[in-house]
PDB file with SEQRES, HELIX, SHEET and CRYST1 records, atoms N, CA, C and O in Angstrom:
SEQRES   1 A   72  MET VAL GLU ARG LEU THR TRP ARG HIS ASN GLN SER VAL          
SEQRES   2 A   72  GLY VAL GLU ARG LEU THR TRP ARG TYR ASN GLN SER VAL          
SEQRES   3 A   72  GLY VAL LYS ILE LEU THR TRP LYS HIS ASN GLN SER ILE          
SEQRES   4 A   72  GLY VAL GLU ARG LEU THR ARG ARG HIS ASN GLN SER VAL          
SEQRES   5 A   72  GLY VAL GLU ARG LEU THR TRP ARG HIS ASN GLN SER VAL          
SEQRES   6 A   72  ASN ARG SER GLY TRP ARG ASP                                  
SHEET    1 AA1 6 VAL A   2  GLN A  11  0                                        
SHEET    2 AA1 6 GLY A  14  ASN A  23 -1                                        
SHEET    3 AA1 6 VAL A  28  GLN A  37 -1                                        
SHEET    4 AA1 6 GLY A  40  ASN A  49 -1                                        
SHEET    5 AA1 6 VAL A  54  GLN A  63 -1                                        
SHEET    6 AA1 6 ARG A  67  ARG A  71 -1                                        
CRYST1    1.000    1.000    1.000  90.00  90.00  90.00 P 1           1          
ATOM      1  N   MET A   1      15.843  22.154  23.079  1.00  0.00           N  
ATOM      2  CA  MET A   1      15.968  22.883  21.823  1.00  0.00           C  
ATOM      3  C   MET A   1      16.061  21.898  20.668  1.00  0.00           C  
ATOM      4  O   MET A   1      16.907  21.004  20.679  1.00  0.00           O  
ATOM      5  N   VAL A   2      15.208  22.056  19.688  1.00  0.00           N  
ATOM      6  CA  VAL A   2      15.144  21.140  18.560  1.00  0.00           C  
ATOM      7  C   VAL A   2      15.285  21.937  17.273  1.00  0.00           C  
ATOM      8  O   VAL A   2      14.594  22.931  17.051  1.00  0.00           O  
ATOM      9  N   GLU A   3      16.209  21.467  16.425  1.00  0.00           N  
ATOM     10  CA  GLU A   3      16.342  22.030  15.091  1.00  0.00           C  
ATOM     11  C   GLU A   3      15.801  21.026  14.095  1.00  0.00           C  
ATOM     12  O   GLU A   3      16.035  19.825  14.226  1.00  0.00           O  
ATOM     13  N   ARG A   4      15.084  21.509  13.107  1.00  0.00           N  
ATOM     14  CA  ARG A   4      14.474  20.596  12.161  1.00  0.00           C  
ATOM     15  C   ARG A   4      14.672  21.111  10.734  1.00  0.00           C  
ATOM     16  O   ARG A   4      14.358  22.258  10.415  1.00  0.00           O  
ATOM     17  N   LEU A   5      15.199  20.233   9.894  1.00  0.00           N  
ATOM     18  CA  LEU A   5      15.348  20.535   8.474  1.00  0.00           C  
ATOM     19  C   LEU A   5      14.552  19.507   7.702  1.00  0.00           C  
ATOM     20  O   LEU A   5      14.805  18.308   7.808  1.00  0.00           O  
ATOM     21  N   THR A   6      13.591  19.974   6.925  1.00  0.00           N  
ATOM     22  CA  THR A   6      12.701  19.062   6.221  1.00  0.00           C  
ATOM     23  C   THR A   6      12.716  19.372   4.737  1.00  0.00           C  
ATOM     24  O   THR A   6      12.549  20.518   4.319  1.00  0.00           O  
ATOM     25  N   TRP A   7      12.920  18.323   3.948  1.00  0.00           N  
ATOM     26  CA  TRP A   7      12.818  18.444   2.498  1.00  0.00           C  
ATOM     27  C   TRP A   7      11.680  17.582   2.026  1.00  0.00           C  
ATOM     28  O   TRP A   7      11.546  16.428   2.430  1.00  0.00           O  
ATOM     29  N   ARG A   8      10.861  18.150   1.166  1.00  0.00           N  
ATOM     30  CA  ARG A   8       9.658  17.443   0.767  1.00  0.00           C  
ATOM     31  C   ARG A   8       9.479  17.536  -0.736  1.00  0.00           C  
ATOM     32  O   ARG A   8       9.620  18.611  -1.320  1.00  0.00           O  
ATOM     33  N   HIS A   9       9.168  16.412  -1.362  1.00  0.00           N  
ATOM     34  CA  HIS A   9       8.925  16.386  -2.796  1.00  0.00           C  
ATOM     35  C   HIS A   9       7.644  15.615  -3.061  1.00  0.00           C  
ATOM     36  O   HIS A   9       7.520  14.452  -2.677  1.00  0.00           O  
ATOM     37  N   ASN A  10       6.696  16.261  -3.716  1.00  0.00           N  
ATOM     38  CA  ASN A  10       5.401  15.639  -3.976  1.00  0.00           C  
ATOM     39  C   ASN A  10       5.263  15.291  -5.451  1.00  0.00           C  
ATOM     40  O   ASN A  10       5.520  16.116  -6.327  1.00  0.00           O  
ATOM     41  N   GLN A  11       4.857  14.070  -5.704  1.00  0.00           N  
ATOM     42  CA  GLN A  11       4.515  13.652  -7.056  1.00  0.00           C  
ATOM     43  C   GLN A  11       3.164  12.955  -7.020  1.00  0.00           C  
ATOM     44  O   GLN A  11       2.594  12.711  -5.957  1.00  0.00           O  
ATOM     45  N   SER A  12       2.672  12.643  -8.205  1.00  0.00           N  
ATOM     46  CA  SER A  12       1.382  11.966  -8.268  1.00  0.00           C  
ATOM     47  C   SER A  12       1.439  10.578  -7.655  1.00  0.00           C  
ATOM     48  O   SER A  12       0.413  10.036  -7.244  1.00  0.00           O  
ATOM     49  N   VAL A  13       2.656   9.987  -7.590  1.00  0.00           N  
ATOM     50  CA  VAL A  13       2.772   8.630  -7.081  1.00  0.00           C  
ATOM     51  C   VAL A  13       2.992   8.586  -5.585  1.00  0.00           C  
ATOM     52  O   VAL A  13       2.788   7.535  -4.978  1.00  0.00           O  
ATOM     53  N   GLY A  14       3.394   9.667  -4.971  1.00  0.00           N  
ATOM     54  CA  GLY A  14       3.633   9.618  -3.528  1.00  0.00           C  
ATOM     55  C   GLY A  14       4.379  10.838  -3.020  1.00  0.00           C  
ATOM     56  O   GLY A  14       4.426  11.881  -3.673  1.00  0.00           O  
ATOM     57  N   VAL A  15       4.955  10.682  -1.847  1.00  0.00           N  
ATOM     58  CA  VAL A  15       5.622  11.772  -1.148  1.00  0.00           C  
ATOM     59  C   VAL A  15       6.997  11.301  -0.700  1.00  0.00           C  
ATOM     60  O   VAL A  15       7.137  10.211  -0.145  1.00  0.00           O  
ATOM     61  N   GLU A  16       8.023  12.134  -0.944  1.00  0.00           N  
ATOM     62  CA  GLU A  16       9.345  11.884  -0.399  1.00  0.00           C  
ATOM     63  C   GLU A  16       9.638  12.961   0.635  1.00  0.00           C  
ATOM     64  O   GLU A  16       9.387  14.145   0.408  1.00  0.00           O  
ATOM     65  N   ARG A  17      10.167  12.537   1.762  1.00  0.00           N  
ATOM     66  CA  ARG A  17      10.410  13.499   2.841  1.00  0.00           C  
ATOM     67  C   ARG A  17      11.717  13.165   3.528  1.00  0.00           C  
ATOM     68  O   ARG A  17      11.975  12.019   3.895  1.00  0.00           O  
ATOM     69  N   LEU A  18      12.539  14.197   3.694  1.00  0.00           N  
ATOM     70  CA  LEU A  18      13.809  14.043   4.404  1.00  0.00           C  
ATOM     71  C   LEU A  18      13.790  14.978   5.599  1.00  0.00           C  
ATOM     72  O   LEU A  18      13.646  16.191   5.447  1.00  0.00           O  
ATOM     73  N   THR A  19      13.934  14.415   6.776  1.00  0.00           N  
ATOM     74  CA  THR A  19      13.834  15.196   8.008  1.00  0.00           C  
ATOM     75  C   THR A  19      15.067  14.962   8.857  1.00  0.00           C  
ATOM     76  O   THR A  19      15.483  13.824   9.077  1.00  0.00           O  
ATOM     77  N   TRP A  20      15.651  16.065   9.336  1.00  0.00           N  
ATOM     78  CA  TRP A  20      16.786  15.982  10.251  1.00  0.00           C  
ATOM     79  C   TRP A  20      16.434  16.738  11.509  1.00  0.00           C  
ATOM     80  O   TRP A  20      15.984  17.883  11.448  1.00  0.00           O  
ATOM     81  N   ARG A  21      16.636  16.105  12.648  1.00  0.00           N  
ATOM     82  CA  ARG A  21      16.350  16.759  13.934  1.00  0.00           C  
ATOM     83  C   ARG A  21      17.523  16.571  14.861  1.00  0.00           C  
ATOM     84  O   ARG A  21      18.161  15.518  14.881  1.00  0.00           O  
ATOM     85  N   TYR A  22      17.804  17.622  15.640  1.00  0.00           N  
ATOM     86  CA  TYR A  22      18.866  17.537  16.641  1.00  0.00           C  
ATOM     87  C   TYR A  22      18.338  18.096  17.950  1.00  0.00           C  
ATOM     88  O   TYR A  22      17.876  19.235  18.016  1.00  0.00           O  
ATOM     89  N   ASN A  23      18.413  17.284  18.981  1.00  0.00           N  
ATOM     90  CA  ASN A  23      17.929  17.700  20.282  1.00  0.00           C  
ATOM     91  C   ASN A  23      19.121  17.807  21.224  1.00  0.00           C  
ATOM     92  O   ASN A  23      19.692  16.793  21.625  1.00  0.00           O  
ATOM     93  N   GLN A  24      19.493  19.022  21.575  1.00  0.00           N  
ATOM     94  CA  GLN A  24      20.676  19.234  22.399  1.00  0.00           C  
ATOM     95  C   GLN A  24      20.495  18.711  23.813  1.00  0.00           C  
ATOM     96  O   GLN A  24      21.454  18.246  24.429  1.00  0.00           O  
ATOM     97  N   SER A  25      19.287  18.780  24.330  1.00  0.00           N  
ATOM     98  CA  SER A  25      19.069  18.422  25.729  1.00  0.00           C  
ATOM     99  C   SER A  25      19.362  16.952  25.991  1.00  0.00           C  
ATOM    100  O   SER A  25      19.763  16.582  27.095  1.00  0.00           O  
ATOM    101  N   VAL A  26      19.161  16.103  24.964  1.00  0.00           N  
ATOM    102  CA  VAL A  26      19.439  14.686  25.138  1.00  0.00           C  
ATOM    103  C   VAL A  26      20.561  14.204  24.236  1.00  0.00           C  
ATOM    104  O   VAL A  26      20.962  13.042  24.304  1.00  0.00           O  
ATOM    105  N   GLY A  27      21.079  15.109  23.376  1.00  0.00           N  
ATOM    106  CA  GLY A  27      22.189  14.749  22.510  1.00  0.00           C  
ATOM    107  C   GLY A  27      21.836  13.676  21.504  1.00  0.00           C  
ATOM    108  O   GLY A  27      22.594  12.720  21.335  1.00  0.00           O  
ATOM    109  N   VAL A  28      20.689  13.810  20.822  1.00  0.00           N  
ATOM    110  CA  VAL A  28      20.247  12.803  19.869  1.00  0.00           C  
ATOM    111  C   VAL A  28      20.048  13.454  18.505  1.00  0.00           C  
ATOM    112  O   VAL A  28      19.402  14.494  18.385  1.00  0.00           O  
ATOM    113  N   LYS A  29      20.613  12.823  17.487  1.00  0.00           N  
ATOM    114  CA  LYS A  29      20.371  13.259  16.119  1.00  0.00           C  
ATOM    115  C   LYS A  29      19.526  12.213  15.417  1.00  0.00           C  
ATOM    116  O   LYS A  29      19.791  11.015  15.519  1.00  0.00           O  
ATOM    117  N   ILE A  30      18.513  12.669  14.709  1.00  0.00           N  
ATOM    118  CA  ILE A  30      17.628  11.757  13.990  1.00  0.00           C  
ATOM    119  C   ILE A  30      17.552  12.205  12.536  1.00  0.00           C  
ATOM    120  O   ILE A  30      17.182  13.341  12.238  1.00  0.00           O  
ATOM    121  N   LEU A  31      17.913  11.284  11.631  1.00  0.00           N  
ATOM    122  CA  LEU A  31      17.784  11.542  10.199  1.00  0.00           C  
ATOM    123  C   LEU A  31      16.782  10.545   9.642  1.00  0.00           C  
ATOM    124  O   LEU A  31      16.994   9.334   9.701  1.00  0.00           O  
ATOM    125  N   THR A  32      15.699  11.062   9.105  1.00  0.00           N  
ATOM    126  CA  THR A  32      14.629  10.203   8.625  1.00  0.00           C  
ATOM    127  C   THR A  32      14.331  10.511   7.174  1.00  0.00           C  
ATOM    128  O   THR A  32      14.131  11.667   6.803  1.00  0.00           O  
ATOM    129  N   TRP A  33      14.300   9.470   6.354  1.00  0.00           N  
ATOM    130  CA  TRP A  33      13.878   9.604   4.970  1.00  0.00           C  
ATOM    131  C   TRP A  33      12.657   8.750   4.754  1.00  0.00           C  
ATOM    132  O   TRP A  33      12.624   7.580   5.137  1.00  0.00           O  
ATOM    133  N   LYS A  34      11.654   9.338   4.141  1.00  0.00           N  
ATOM    134  CA  LYS A  34      10.386   8.639   4.033  1.00  0.00           C  
ATOM    135  C   LYS A  34       9.860   8.762   2.607  1.00  0.00           C  
ATOM    136  O   LYS A  34       9.786   9.859   2.052  1.00  0.00           O  
ATOM    137  N   HIS A  35       9.502   7.637   2.030  1.00  0.00           N  
ATOM    138  CA  HIS A  35       8.882   7.640   0.699  1.00  0.00           C  
ATOM    139  C   HIS A  35       7.591   6.844   0.774  1.00  0.00           C  
ATOM    140  O   HIS A  35       7.597   5.659   1.108  1.00  0.00           O  
ATOM    141  N   ASN A  36       6.504   7.495   0.466  1.00  0.00           N  
ATOM    142  CA  ASN A  36       5.187   6.895   0.638  1.00  0.00           C  
ATOM    143  C   ASN A  36       4.527   6.706  -0.715  1.00  0.00           C  
ATOM    144  O   ASN A  36       4.253   7.679  -1.418  1.00  0.00           O  
ATOM    145  N   GLN A  37       4.273   5.475  -1.079  1.00  0.00           N  
ATOM    146  CA  GLN A  37       3.508   5.176  -2.284  1.00  0.00           C  
ATOM    147  C   GLN A  37       2.345   4.276  -1.921  1.00  0.00           C  
ATOM    148  O   GLN A  37       2.168   3.896  -0.764  1.00  0.00           O  
ATOM    149  N   SER A  38       1.564   3.947  -2.921  1.00  0.00           N  
ATOM    150  CA  SER A  38       0.415   3.084  -2.669  1.00  0.00           C  
ATOM    151  C   SER A  38       0.842   1.692  -2.216  1.00  0.00           C  
ATOM    152  O   SER A  38       0.066   0.986  -1.572  1.00  0.00           O  
ATOM    153  N   ILE A  39       2.096   1.284  -2.555  1.00  0.00           N  
ATOM    154  CA  ILE A  39       2.537  -0.061  -2.205  1.00  0.00           C  
ATOM    155  C   ILE A  39       3.117  -0.133  -0.802  1.00  0.00           C  
ATOM    156  O   ILE A  39       3.153  -1.218  -0.222  1.00  0.00           O  
ATOM    157  N   GLY A  40       3.564   0.955  -0.246  1.00  0.00           N  
ATOM    158  CA  GLY A  40       4.139   0.893   1.098  1.00  0.00           C  
ATOM    159  C   GLY A  40       4.974   2.109   1.430  1.00  0.00           C  
ATOM    160  O   GLY A  40       4.874   3.155   0.788  1.00  0.00           O  
ATOM    161  N   VAL A  41       5.803   1.944   2.453  1.00  0.00           N  
ATOM    162  CA  VAL A  41       6.591   3.038   3.003  1.00  0.00           C  
ATOM    163  C   VAL A  41       8.032   2.576   3.172  1.00  0.00           C  
ATOM    164  O   VAL A  41       8.287   1.484   3.679  1.00  0.00           O  
ATOM    165  N   GLU A  42       8.978   3.421   2.742  1.00  0.00           N  
ATOM    166  CA  GLU A  42      10.381   3.193   3.029  1.00  0.00           C  
ATOM    167  C   GLU A  42      10.855   4.276   3.975  1.00  0.00           C  
ATOM    168  O   GLU A  42      10.535   5.452   3.800  1.00  0.00           O  
ATOM    169  N   ARG A  43      11.614   3.877   4.970  1.00  0.00           N  
ATOM    170  CA  ARG A  43      12.066   4.862   5.952  1.00  0.00           C  
ATOM    171  C   ARG A  43      13.502   4.572   6.347  1.00  0.00           C  
ATOM    172  O   ARG A  43      13.868   3.437   6.652  1.00  0.00           O  
ATOM    173  N   LEU A  44      14.311   5.632   6.335  1.00  0.00           N  
ATOM    174  CA  LEU A  44      15.706   5.523   6.750  1.00  0.00           C  
ATOM    175  C   LEU A  44      15.917   6.446   7.937  1.00  0.00           C  
ATOM    176  O   LEU A  44      15.678   7.650   7.844  1.00  0.00           O  
ATOM    177  N   THR A  45      16.363   5.885   9.053  1.00  0.00           N  
ATOM    178  CA  THR A  45      16.513   6.652  10.280  1.00  0.00           C  
ATOM    179  C   THR A  45      17.908   6.454  10.838  1.00  0.00           C  
ATOM    180  O   THR A  45      18.382   5.324  10.952  1.00  0.00           O  
ATOM    181  N   ARG A  46      18.569   7.548  11.187  1.00  0.00           N  
ATOM    182  CA  ARG A  46      19.855   7.472  11.841  1.00  0.00           C  
ATOM    183  C   ARG A  46      19.782   8.246  13.150  1.00  0.00           C  
ATOM    184  O   ARG A  46      19.307   9.380  13.195  1.00  0.00           O  
ATOM    185  N   ARG A  47      20.260   7.614  14.206  1.00  0.00           N  
ATOM    186  CA  ARG A  47      20.262   8.271  15.512  1.00  0.00           C  
ATOM    187  C   ARG A  47      21.658   8.205  16.098  1.00  0.00           C  
ATOM    188  O   ARG A  47      22.339   7.182  16.011  1.00  0.00           O  
ATOM    189  N   HIS A  48      22.075   9.311  16.696  1.00  0.00           N  
ATOM    190  CA  HIS A  48      23.375   9.370  17.352  1.00  0.00           C  
ATOM    191  C   HIS A  48      23.202   9.994  18.725  1.00  0.00           C  
ATOM    192  O   HIS A  48      22.719  11.118  18.856  1.00  0.00           O  
ATOM    193  N   ASN A  49      23.601   9.255  19.735  1.00  0.00           N  
ATOM    194  CA  ASN A  49      23.485   9.740  21.103  1.00  0.00           C  
ATOM    195  C   ASN A  49      24.890   9.948  21.648  1.00  0.00           C  
ATOM    196  O   ASN A  49      25.617   8.985  21.894  1.00  0.00           O  
ATOM    197  N   GLN A  50      25.272  11.217  21.837  1.00  0.00           N  
ATOM    198  CA  GLN A  50      26.618  11.528  22.267  1.00  0.00           C  
ATOM    199  C   GLN A  50      26.891  11.066  23.689  1.00  0.00           C  
ATOM    200  O   GLN A  50      28.010  10.662  24.002  1.00  0.00           O  
ATOM    201  N   SER A  51      25.889  11.120  24.551  1.00  0.00           N  
ATOM    202  CA  SER A  51      26.111  10.830  25.966  1.00  0.00           C  
ATOM    203  C   SER A  51      26.510   9.370  26.180  1.00  0.00           C  
ATOM    204  O   SER A  51      27.237   9.051  27.121  1.00  0.00           O  
ATOM    205  N   VAL A  52      26.029   8.486  25.300  1.00  0.00           N  
ATOM    206  CA  VAL A  52      26.363   7.072  25.448  1.00  0.00           C  
ATOM    207  C   VAL A  52      27.168   6.544  24.267  1.00  0.00           C  
ATOM    208  O   VAL A  52      27.571   5.381  24.250  1.00  0.00           O  
ATOM    209  N   GLY A  53      27.402   7.415  23.272  1.00  0.00           N  
ATOM    210  CA  GLY A  53      28.213   7.009  22.135  1.00  0.00           C  
ATOM    211  C   GLY A  53      27.594   5.895  21.315  1.00  0.00           C  
ATOM    212  O   GLY A  53      28.273   4.929  20.968  1.00  0.00           O  
ATOM    213  N   VAL A  54      26.312   6.019  21.001  1.00  0.00           N  
ATOM    214  CA  VAL A  54      25.613   4.988  20.249  1.00  0.00           C  
ATOM    215  C   VAL A  54      25.075   5.599  18.956  1.00  0.00           C  
ATOM    216  O   VAL A  54      24.470   6.671  18.962  1.00  0.00           O  
ATOM    217  N   GLU A  55      25.310   4.891  17.842  1.00  0.00           N  
ATOM    218  CA  GLU A  55      24.742   5.303  16.566  1.00  0.00           C  
ATOM    219  C   GLU A  55      23.815   4.205  16.070  1.00  0.00           C  
ATOM    220  O   GLU A  55      24.121   3.018  16.180  1.00  0.00           O  
ATOM    221  N   ARG A  56      22.689   4.615  15.527  1.00  0.00           N  
ATOM    222  CA  ARG A  56      21.757   3.654  14.964  1.00  0.00           C  
ATOM    223  C   ARG A  56      21.377   4.086  13.560  1.00  0.00           C  
ATOM    224  O   ARG A  56      21.002   5.234  13.323  1.00  0.00           O  
ATOM    225  N   LEU A  57      21.483   3.148  12.639  1.00  0.00           N  
ATOM    226  CA  LEU A  57      21.025   3.387  11.273  1.00  0.00           C  
ATOM    227  C   LEU A  57      19.995   2.318  10.949  1.00  0.00           C  
ATOM    228  O   LEU A  57      20.312   1.129  10.920  1.00  0.00           O  
ATOM    229  N   THR A  58      18.772   2.741  10.709  1.00  0.00           N  
ATOM    230  CA  THR A  58      17.678   1.801  10.503  1.00  0.00           C  
ATOM    231  C   THR A  58      17.009   2.078   9.167  1.00  0.00           C  
ATOM    232  O   THR A  58      16.662   3.217   8.854  1.00  0.00           O  
ATOM    233  N   TRP A  59      16.835   1.024   8.387  1.00  0.00           N  
ATOM    234  CA  TRP A  59      16.093   1.128   7.140  1.00  0.00           C  
ATOM    235  C   TRP A  59      14.947   0.139   7.176  1.00  0.00           C  
ATOM    236  O   TRP A  59      15.135  -1.045   7.456  1.00  0.00           O  
ATOM    237  N   ARG A  60      13.771   0.634   6.894  1.00  0.00           N  
ATOM    238  CA  ARG A  60      12.605  -0.244   6.895  1.00  0.00           C  
ATOM    239  C   ARG A  60      11.783  -0.016   5.635  1.00  0.00           C  
ATOM    240  O   ARG A  60      11.607   1.114   5.179  1.00  0.00           O  
ATOM    241  N   HIS A  61      11.288  -1.111   5.090  1.00  0.00           N  
ATOM    242  CA  HIS A  61      10.400  -1.038   3.933  1.00  0.00           C  
ATOM    243  C   HIS A  61       9.146  -1.840   4.246  1.00  0.00           C  
ATOM    244  O   HIS A  61       9.209  -3.043   4.499  1.00  0.00           O  
ATOM    245  N   ASN A  62       8.024  -1.168   4.225  1.00  0.00           N  
ATOM    246  CA  ASN A  62       6.761  -1.812   4.555  1.00  0.00           C  
ATOM    247  C   ASN A  62       5.886  -1.945   3.319  1.00  0.00           C  
ATOM    248  O   ASN A  62       5.706  -0.986   2.568  1.00  0.00           O  
ATOM    249  N   GLN A  63       5.352  -3.123   3.116  1.00  0.00           N  
ATOM    250  CA  GLN A  63       4.346  -3.331   2.084  1.00  0.00           C  
ATOM    251  C   GLN A  63       3.103  -3.924   2.721  1.00  0.00           C  
ATOM    252  O   GLN A  63       3.039  -4.090   3.939  1.00  0.00           O  
ATOM    253  N   SER A  64       2.127  -4.238   1.907  1.00  0.00           N  
ATOM    254  CA  SER A  64       0.840  -4.681   2.435  1.00  0.00           C  
ATOM    255  C   SER A  64       0.979  -5.944   3.279  1.00  0.00           C  
ATOM    256  O   SER A  64       0.235  -6.126   4.242  1.00  0.00           O  
ATOM    257  N   VAL A  65       1.926  -6.820   2.928  1.00  0.00           N  
ATOM    258  CA  VAL A  65       2.062  -8.067   3.663  1.00  0.00           C  
ATOM    259  C   VAL A  65       3.483  -8.328   4.147  1.00  0.00           C  
ATOM    260  O   VAL A  65       3.689  -9.181   5.011  1.00  0.00           O  
ATOM    261  N   ASN A  66       4.461  -7.618   3.612  1.00  0.00           N  
ATOM    262  CA  ASN A  66       5.855  -7.908   3.927  1.00  0.00           C  
ATOM    263  C   ASN A  66       6.488  -6.763   4.699  1.00  0.00           C  
ATOM    264  O   ASN A  66       6.171  -5.592   4.488  1.00  0.00           O  
ATOM    265  N   ARG A  67       7.391  -7.133   5.599  1.00  0.00           N  
ATOM    266  CA  ARG A  67       8.125  -6.130   6.372  1.00  0.00           C  
ATOM    267  C   ARG A  67       9.553  -6.621   6.557  1.00  0.00           C  
ATOM    268  O   ARG A  67       9.787  -7.745   7.000  1.00  0.00           O  
ATOM    269  N   SER A  68      10.506  -5.756   6.210  1.00  0.00           N  
ATOM    270  CA  SER A  68      11.911  -6.115   6.384  1.00  0.00           C  
ATOM    271  C   SER A  68      12.633  -4.957   7.057  1.00  0.00           C  
ATOM    272  O   SER A  68      12.289  -3.796   6.834  1.00  0.00           O  
ATOM    273  N   GLY A  69      13.622  -5.263   7.872  1.00  0.00           N  
ATOM    274  CA  GLY A  69      14.361  -4.221   8.574  1.00  0.00           C  
ATOM    275  C   GLY A  69      15.834  -4.525   8.609  1.00  0.00           C  
ATOM    276  O   GLY A  69      16.250  -5.682   8.658  1.00  0.00           O  
ATOM    277  N   TRP A  70      16.616  -3.466   8.583  1.00  0.00           N  
ATOM    278  CA  TRP A  70      18.068  -3.599   8.695  1.00  0.00           C  
ATOM    279  C   TRP A  70      18.557  -2.619   9.731  1.00  0.00           C  
ATOM    280  O   TRP A  70      18.195  -1.442   9.700  1.00  0.00           O  
ATOM    281  N   ARG A  71      19.389  -3.100  10.664  1.00  0.00           N  
ATOM    282  CA  ARG A  71      19.887  -2.232  11.732  1.00  0.00           C  
ATOM    283  C   ARG A  71      21.371  -2.437  11.897  1.00  0.00           C  
ATOM    284  O   ARG A  71      21.890  -3.544  11.756  1.00  0.00           O  
ATOM    285  N   ASP A  72      22.051  -1.325  12.206  1.00  0.00           N  
ATOM    286  CA  ASP A  72      23.479  -1.389  12.488  1.00  0.00           C  
ATOM    287  C   ASP A  72      23.733  -0.560  13.733  1.00  0.00           C  
ATOM    288  O   ASP A  72      24.874  -0.454  14.182  1.00  0.00           O  
TER     289      ASP A  72                                                      
END                                                                             
C-alpha cells in the first residue's frame, strides 16, 4: 500500500515538485523535493525505515559539469 502526496508548481523557468510516499509493507517513507531548471536539478530525499531504524536525508544538486551530495 502506497500513499502519495504531490505538490507541483510550474513556472517559465522550471518545475518544483514535492512528493511524499509511504509504503507500509516495507516501512519506508520517502520525501522528495525536486526543482528542475535549465542549469540542473536539485533534489531532497528523506527515507525512514522503521524495521531497521534508519533515516536518510539526501540533498543533491546537479549541473552540467558539477555534482555535489550531502548525506546524513
